[in-house]
C-alpha positions as CSV (number, residue, x, y, z in Angstrom):
1,X,23.6,-71.1,-69.2
2,X,26.2,-68.6,-68.2
3,X,25.0,-65.4,-66.9
4,X,26.9,-62.1,-66.0
5,X,25.2,-59.4,-64.4
6,X,27.1,-56.0,-63.8
7,X,26.2,-53.3,-61.3
8,X,27.6,-50.4,-59.8
9,X,28.1,-48.0,-62.4
10,X,27.1,-44.3,-62.3
11,X,28.3,-40.6,-62.6
12,X,31.2,-39.6,-60.6
13,X,33.3,-36.6,-60.4
14,X,37.0,-36.7,-61.5
15,X,38.9,-38.1,-58.5
16,X,36.1,-40.0,-57.2
17,X,35.7,-43.8,-56.7
18,X,33.1,-46.6,-57.9
19,X,33.0,-50.0,-57.2
20,X,31.7,-52.3,-59.7
21,X,30.4,-56.0,-59.2
22,X,29.7,-58.9,-61.5
23,X,27.5,-61.6,-60.4
24,X,28.0,-64.8,-62.2
25,X,25.6,-67.8,-62.4
26,X,25.4,-71.1,-64.4
27,X,29.1,-71.9,-64.1
28,X,31.6,-73.1,-61.6
29,X,32.9,-69.7,-60.9
30,X,36.0,-70.6,-58.8
31,X,37.8,-72.4,-61.8
32,X,37.7,-69.6,-64.3
33,X,39.7,-66.4,-64.8
34,X,37.4,-63.4,-64.9
35,X,37.9,-59.9,-66.8
36,X,36.7,-56.7,-66.8
37,X,36.6,-54.7,-70.0
38,X,35.5,-51.3,-71.1
39,X,34.3,-49.7,-74.4
40,X,34.3,-45.9,-74.8
41,X,32.3,-44.2,-77.6
42,X,34.1,-44.7,-81.1
43,X,36.7,-47.0,-79.5
44,X,37.5,-50.7,-79.4
45,X,36.6,-52.8,-76.4
46,X,39.8,-53.1,-74.4
47,X,40.7,-55.5,-71.2
48,X,41.0,-53.3,-68.1
49,X,41.6,-56.0,-65.6
50,X,41.8,-59.7,-65.2
51,X,42.2,-62.2,-62.3
52,X,43.1,-65.8,-62.5
53,X,41.3,-68.7,-60.3
54,X,44.5,-68.4,-58.2
55,X,44.2,-64.7,-57.8
56,X,46.8,-63.6,-60.1
57,X,46.2,-60.2,-61.7
58,X,46.5,-58.2,-64.8
59,X,46.1,-54.5,-65.2
60,X,45.9,-52.0,-68.5
61,X,48.7,-49.7,-67.9
62,X,46.6,-46.5,-67.7
63,X,44.7,-48.0,-64.8
64,X,47.5,-49.5,-62.7
65,X,47.5,-48.1,-59.0
66,X,44.2,-47.0,-59.4
67,X,41.9,-50.0,-59.9
68,X,41.8,-53.1,-58.0
69,X,40.2,-56.4,-59.4
70,X,39.1,-59.0,-56.7
71,X,36.9,-62.0,-56.4
72,X,34.8,-63.7,-53.9
73,X,34.1,-67.3,-54.9
74,X,31.6,-67.9,-52.3
75,X,29.3,-65.1,-53.9
76,X,30.0,-66.0,-57.5
77,X,31.4,-62.4,-57.8
78,X,34.1,-60.3,-59.2
79,X,34.6,-56.7,-58.4
80,X,36.4,-53.7,-59.9
81,X,37.2,-51.1,-57.6
82,X,38.0,-47.9,-59.3
83,X,39.7,-44.9,-57.3
84,X,41.1,-41.5,-58.7
85,X,38.7,-41.8,-61.7
86,X,39.7,-39.8,-64.8
87,X,37.4,-38.4,-67.7
88,X,39.3,-40.8,-69.9
89,X,37.7,-43.9,-68.0
90,X,34.2,-43.0,-69.0
91,X,32.9,-46.0,-71.0
92,X,30.7,-48.8,-70.7
93,X,32.2,-51.4,-68.3
94,X,31.7,-55.4,-69.2
95,X,32.4,-58.5,-67.3
96,X,33.7,-61.2,-69.3
97,X,34.5,-65.1,-68.7
98,X,35.9,-67.6,-71.5
99,X,34.6,-71.0,-71.3
100,X,35.4,-73.8,-73.7
101,X,36.4,-71.2,-76.4
102,X,33.4,-69.4,-75.9
103,X,33.2,-65.8,-74.7
104,X,30.5,-64.6,-72.3
105,X,29.6,-61.1,-71.6
106,X,27.5,-59.3,-69.2
107,X,25.1,-56.5,-70.4
108,X,27.4,-53.7,-69.4
109,X,27.5,-50.7,-66.9
110,X,28.0,-47.3,-67.8
111,X,30.7,-45.3,-66.0
112,X,30.8,-41.5,-66.6
113,X,33.5,-39.3,-65.1
114,X,32.5,-35.6,-65.3
115,X,31.8,-32.6,-63.3
């Protein structure tokens, strides 16, 4: 079965950086687009970044120029490099893949941006 396991979250001061990783298993990783979503308390889950199998990327406007999504097919892993973090980036970040009409999610990793 498809499994997604996120890591790399934590507490960071404003202006700092974090790199999230999502390790996938139970799927042919290289042929699927992968996405990072986030959900802040009291808010809806939103798409932060997405990368296609060919490497094309999409970013939420508020993270453009600060976040970078990448993938390493040999390791079945997708990354989210987050720079110049702001308090409004605080959320639980989830990895996602859509396969055959079904959505699969990781357990999430907490990112907190605060002094």
